[in-house]
N, C-alpha and C positions, 0 to 999 in steps of 0.2 A: 585387067578389066575392073572398072570402078563400081562401087556399090552405094548405095545410100540408105541409111537405117531409118525406120520410122516405129512410132509407137501407136497402137490402136487400143483404145478403151471402148468398152460396151456395157451398158446396163440395160436389161430388158425383163419380160416375164420369163420365167423358167420354163424351159422345154427340152425335149430329147433333140440331140443332133446339132446344137449351137456350134460347140467347137469344131465338129467335123465340117460343118459348112463354111465356117471362117477358113479353117485350114485348107479346105479344097479351093476356095476362092483364091488365096494367096498363092497356092501352088499353080493354079491355072495362069496366074499373071507373072508367073517367074520369080516368085519371092520365096526366101527361105526363112523360117521361124527360128529365133534364136533364143527366146524366152517367151514362157507361156504361164500364166497364172489364172485361175479361175475359182469362183465361190458361188455356190447356190445357197440362198437363205431360206431356210425351211420355213421360217415364221413369216416373212414377208412375201415369198414366192417369186423373188427377184433373183437374177442370175447376174453376175459379174465378171467381166473378162479383161485382162490386160495382155497384149501380145507385142513383143517386140520383133520386128522382122527386117531383112535386107532384100533390096530389089537390086539386081545386077544390071548394069546399064547395057552391058553386051549381050545379056540372055535373049535367046529367041523369043522367049514369052514375056520379057520384061516389058513394063509400060511406064508411063508417067504418072505423077502425084494425082492429075485431075481424073485420070481413067480410073485409078485406084478408088478415088473418093466416089465417082459415079457408080463403079461396080459395088461397092460396099454399101452405098446409100439404098440401091436397089435390094441388096440382100437383107439390110436391116429392116426394110419395110414388112418382110416376112416374120420378123421376131416379135411383132407387136400383138397385142391381145385386145379382148373387147373392153368397152368403157374406159377407165382411166389407165389402162396397162400401157404405158408410154415406153418408147425406146430412146435412149440417149447414147450417143457415140462420138467419139473424137479420133482424128487422124493427125499426126504431128511429125514432122521430119526430126529426128533425134539432135541434129546439129542446129536447130532454131532454138537459141537460149530465150527463155521467158524473160521479161523485165518486171522489175517491181518499184514502187514507192514505199519507203519506209517512213511511217508517222510516229512522232515520240514527243514527249513532253520535256521533263527535267531529268529523268533517270536514263543515263546513257549506256548502262551495261549491255543491254541486248542489242542496241545500235552498234556498239563498238564491236561486239561480237560477229554480228552480221557483216559488218564491213571488213574485218580482218579475215573472215572466212572467204569472202570474195576475193579479197586480194591474193590469198593463199591457194586460190583454185580449189577450195572446198565446198563452194556453193555452185549448183547448177543453175544459176539464176543471176542476172545483172541488176545491180541498184542503180536505177536511173536517176533518183533524186530524194533527198530527205525533206519532210515536211514538218513543221513544228509550230505549236502555239506559243511557243517562247523561243527567244533568240539564244539561249545558253549552249546550245550544242552545235552552233554553226562552225566553231572552230574545228570540231571532230570531223564534220563532213568535209570541210575545206582540206583537212589533213590527207584525205583520201581522193582528193580530186572530185568529189560528187556534189552536184548543185544542191543547194540548200535554199528553202523557201519559208520564210517566217509568216505564219498566217495566224495572228492572234483571233481570239473568238471570245465573244460575248453572247449572252442570251439574245441579244437585238442582232447581232451580225452573224449568227450561226448560219442561217439559211445561205447568206452571200459566201461565207467561207465555205460551205461544203460546195456550192457551185463552182467556186475556184478549184477546189480538190478534184472535182470531176473534169474541169478543163485541163488540168495537169495530168490526169489519167490519160486523156485523149492526145494531148501534145507529145508526151514521151512515150505514147504507144505501149502503155503497160499492161500486164496480164493479171497482176496481183497487187494489192495494198496490204502491207503488214504494220499491224499497230504494236509497236515496239515500247509497250509502256506509254501509250498514248492516253492521258488521263482525262479524255472526254467521251461522252456517250454519243455515238453516231444516230443521226435521225433514222427514222423507219424509211424514208424515202431514199436515202443514200444506201441502207442496208439492201434494199429491194433492188436497186439499180445495179449493186455490184454483188449480187448473191452469189455466193460459192467463189468469190475472188477477194475476200477480206479475211486476213487470220489474225486474230488476237493472242497475246499471251496474258494470261490471268494468273495473279500473284498468288495462287492458293490452289490446293489440290480440290477443285470443284467437287462438290458443291459447297463445301465447308468454308467458313470464314469470310464471307464476301464484305465489301466495303472497304473503309480506310483501316489502315494500320493491321493488316491481316497477321503479321508475325507477332505482334503484342497480343492479339486475340488468342494465337495459338499458345503463346507463352503462358498466358493466364489460365488457359485450360489444360495445362501439362501434356500436351501432345507428343506423341512418340514417332510420328511421321509428318513430314511438311513436304510439300510439293509444288509443282506448277503445272497449268493445263494450257495447251495451245489448241484453238478451236476456231472453227469458222464463225464469223460474225453474222447474227441475224437479229431482227427487230426486237426480239425477246433477250434482254440484257444478260449476258454471260451463260446463255442456254443453247448456244449453237452447236453443231455437230463437232465432237471431241475428235481431234487428230492425234495428238500425243500428250502423254503426261509422264513426269519425271519426279521421283521421290527420294527422300533420304530420311534415314532413321536419326532421331534425336534424343535426348534425354533430358533430366532435371538440371543438368550442369550448364546448358546452353543458355545464354542471355537472349534478350530480345535483338541486341546488335548482332550476335553470331548467328542467330536464326535468320536474320535479314540478308547476311552475307551468304549463308548457305542457299538461302531461297533465290538469291539473284544468279547463282551459278546454275540452278535447276532451270529458272526462267529461260536463261540463255540457251542452254543445251536442247530443252524441248522445242523453243521456237525454231531453232536452226534446223532441226530435224523435220518439223512440220513443213517449214518453207522448202526443204530440198525434196521431200516427198511429193508435195504439191508440184513442183517444177518439173519432176520426173515423171509426172501423171500416175502417181502410184495410189492416190486417194480418190475413191469413188464414193458419192454420197449414197446412202441408204436411208432415206428418210430423215429421222432425227440422229442418225448414227453415220458413221463412216465405215467403208472397207478400205484397208490398208495392205496393198501388195508389196511386201518388203522385198 
């Protein structure tokens, strides 16, 4: 008897009986829940749910994906509330791997880490292409057999360059764009079009030490912790919902170069976790924050 596994996510106004209603719907359609996590936010009044379940193809009550979508769409309509109390939900087969474009400038540590993790089977997402405003890292993409696109950018060409990025998103049918130390600010228009689908790694433990040479700033201030922050990109620079942060203790004996080396490891780890959690549909937006179902 063959099975197909799905991931269901839901965000809606909090109320009684949501988990029971979803579980009953799945049972009525011959599905078996294998993992379930939920969270009700007392402060925002929102409820968040992630369920993994299997539909047995030979089960008397089992149905196809389209029927499941229709049934859940009807049920989700009951979870809305007055005014702006909206409902968001997704249903995706687990064996459908998301695809991403990685954008990078001249620092290759995060790109190299993501490429290695994909080849090693440690990422639940496929890297469809690498895009850069510099040609420096084409050799790295080539070594992994990944398409490389050099898209230089100037203030005058920024709009055309971003239009080309969106064309690549469509042509490669990607679900996510990852800024792996891409040292350009995206326009508000691009951020809006790709809302919730761009992840950036910031080279500091936000919100401290923004801008250039963050580890030199940290060194001059004698910090005891350095870190990296993976977050969704919004039009507000480096203010998007945080997905993951990684930190390391340091002391007065560390030079700026040593802090930089430690920081690059932290960036790679935090970004890889954020990408994997997004790919596994474990990240749900909660206003300016995120809910992470680990």
